[in-house]
C-alpha positions in Angstrom: 61.4 41.8 114.2 63.6 43.1 117.1 60.9 44.2 119.6 63.6 45.1 122.2 65.3 47.6 119.8 62.0 49.0 118.7 60.9 49.6 122.3 64.2 51.2 123.2 64.0 53.5 120.2 60.5 54.6 121.0 61.3 55.2 124.6 64.5 57.2 123.8 62.6 59.4 121.2 59.7 59.9 123.6 62.0 61.1 126.3 64.0 63.3 124.0 60.7 65.1 123.1 59.7 65.3 126.8 56.5 63.4 126.2 55.0 61.3 128.9 53.8 57.8 128.3 50.1 58.7 128.9 50.4 61.6 126.5 52.1 59.6 123.8 49.5 56.8 124.2 46.7 59.3 123.8 48.3 61.0 120.8 48.9 57.7 119.0 45.5 56.3 119.9 46.8 53.3 121.7 46.3 52.1 125.3 48.8 53.0 127.9 49.4 49.4 128.9 50.2 48.6 125.2 52.7 51.5 125.0 54.4 50.4 128.2 54.7 46.8 127.0 56.1 47.9 123.6 58.7 50.1 125.4 59.7 47.1 127.5 60.2 45.1 124.3 57.3 42.7 124.6 56.8 41.2 121.2 53.0 40.9 121.0 52.0 44.3 119.6 50.3 44.6 116.2 52.3 46.2 113.5 49.7 49.0 112.9 50.0 49.9 116.6 53.8 50.2 116.4 53.5 52.2 113.2 51.0 54.6 114.9 53.4 55.2 117.7 56.4 55.7 115.4 54.4 58.1 113.2 53.4 60.2 116.3 57.0 60.4 117.2 58.1 61.4 113.7 59.8 58.0 113.1 59.3 55.3 110.5 59.8 51.6 110.2 62.2 50.3 107.6 62.0 46.8 106.2 65.3 45.1 105.1 66.2 41.7 103.9 67.7 39.2 106.4 71.3 38.4 105.9 
């Protein structure tokens, strides 16, 4: 999983919606420190946490086969 790309996508979408990190963390039911770490591309977040954030932002996670 490319945590850097996921983090960048979350950050870009959050900013495009004019949502602050504390607001998004609250809406998604995750800790602020967790959200900040994910946006920075740290790869230790649980998949259900990432999905909760993506869902809150109106995004989804697609799974594809490796080349």
